[in-house]
C-alpha positions, 0 to 999 in steps of 0.5 A: 327404409329404418336401418337397424344400426341407427337406434338414434335420430339422426342430426339432418344437419342444413350446413352454413358456414360465415365468412373468416378471416384469415386468424380464424375471426369471423370477418367483418370490415368495420366492427373489431372482433368482440371480447367472447370472439377474441378469447375463444380465437386464443383458447381454440387456437391454442386448444389446436396447436398444443393437439398437433404438437404431442407426438401420442393422445388418448381420449376418452369419452362419454356421449349422452343424449336424450330427447326434449328431455324425458329419460325415456328417449336418451342414450349412452355411447362409449367413444376412445381414440389413441392417435400417434402422429403424424397420421396413425389412431385408433378409433372405438365407437360403441354403446357401454353395453357392448365393450368391444365397441360397433364401429372400430376404425384404425390406421397404421399411418399408411391402411384404414380399415373401418369395422363395423360388428352388429349382433353377429354381422361383422362386415368392414372395409379397408383403403389406403389411408391414414388420420387425415382420411378418418372423417372421410367417410359417410358412416364415421362422420355422422357415427361422432357427428355432434359429439365434440369429437368431430372437432377434435379430430380435424386438424383446423379446429380452431378455423373450424370453430370460429367458422361454425359458431355465431353469437358467441358468450364468454362464461368466464371461468369453471371447475370441470374435473378437478381442473381449471376450464374456460367455458362458452357457449354460442350459436353453431351452424345448422340451428344449434345451441353450443356449449364447450368447456376447454381446460385452462392449464397446461394441456388446453384440450377439450373437456366439454361438450354440450349441444342442443339440435333442433329436428323435427320426427314427422310434422312435430319439433324437438329438441336433442341434446347431447354431452360429452365428456372426454378424460384425456392421457397426453403422450401416452404409449400408442402400441403396435397393436393398436394399430392394427385390427383384428377381423372376425370370422366370417366378416365381409368387405364391402366398399362402403360401410353405410351404403353396404348398410343402407342396401343390404347384402341380402340380394348377394345371397339370391341363387345360393341355398337359403340359411338353414337357421333354426326357427324359433316361433312366438308360440313357443314350438320350432319352425324349419325351412327344410321341410318346405322344399320340394312343396312350398316356396317361402317367404321371410320379411324381417320386420320390428315394431319400432320400424315404422315402414315395416307396419305402417301398412299392416292391413295389406300386409295381412291381406296379401299374406292371407291370397298367397297363403292359399295357393302354396306360399309358406310365411314368416314374419321375423321379427328382428331384435326384439323381447317377445314382450313386445312383440306378443305387444305388438302381434295383438295389436296388429290381429296378425295370427301368421307366424311369427318368428323371435330373432332376439339376437338376430341371429336369422337377421345376420345370416341374410345379411340383413341391415335394413327393415324391413326386408322380404326374403323370397325362397324358392320351392327348390330352398334357395335364395329367389330375391330379395326387396328392401322396403314395402312401398305401394311399387315393391309389394308390386314387384313382390307380387311379380315374383312370387306369382312367378314363384308358383307357377314354378320358374326360377328367378335367381335365373330370370334376368332382373 
């Protein structure tokens, strides 16, 4: 299953932390701390104390990632963080192409709202909390992991840096953004290498962060490089409207963003009329779900050429489609979020000759609350959503086959105990 919202490889870290003493230095009963360790300890302590003491601050961060230094496997994201101590904040995370931000986390110090938007979809969660609870959420923490923001956002940043670092090297002073800065490099927990630059003037803030992380994709080793630059405004006014979030019309409240995105909300449509969204087909015509009512059950198969689980076993999928098409079932493969050119090339390579829906703007994907790929939606002859299946493993295909057999026989799955 490939989450549709996750387009960058995930950094899976094995957490390891050396023992630290009460001052934050790596403990060693026999050997004094090396000068580089002492220097980093002093700089990290000063930075943490400064950020805790200022009443307000705002920082804009630009994060660029590359895989194996290949510019074709690269991306850029923007982050904006406003903090009003002791506990109020606003964090926005998104690509530079989306000025409104994809993930917005806001707290007035009492209530914490997280809003995620992608295309036509908007989901949010709301619970008590403030700045101290910002990273107590898998999706938020994952959105800033590796960027340096995860360090800035920690009240114990000093101790966290010293506990996470080993093989510390002090590279002296360099100029960053026209400011003198302390430059360090170190090994980091999970096998990464990190470089950081902290301003050496009266505002000791993080100016640059570079993380190189070895990862495996399949059986192949790769290196992901994440470079973040930070621009600061200290003691700025944080307006009341910054500490509130406006929910888009139709936003869905969920208990947990990441859980919802992994599982999707399509199952909540079961028993309801299928959304009658237009079906622009790859051949230039337009399909309509309404024309099948009373005559055929309908299968919507949401996929993308980049999502390996939805393309790995296409011969079996094709055989499955052809078998049930001959038994009165209409199939539509819905290409989610891809250009016509990409879909056309994929379809030609797979020799898929059945109806393909172009959902480049993801209106159909959003209407059916699909958040991960692949997803199979079964619609009965009466026009209601009868079942939804996430994934297309052999076991899942067996369940889809079982459901379709019942639909072909005229049974209502939505009324049947599952």
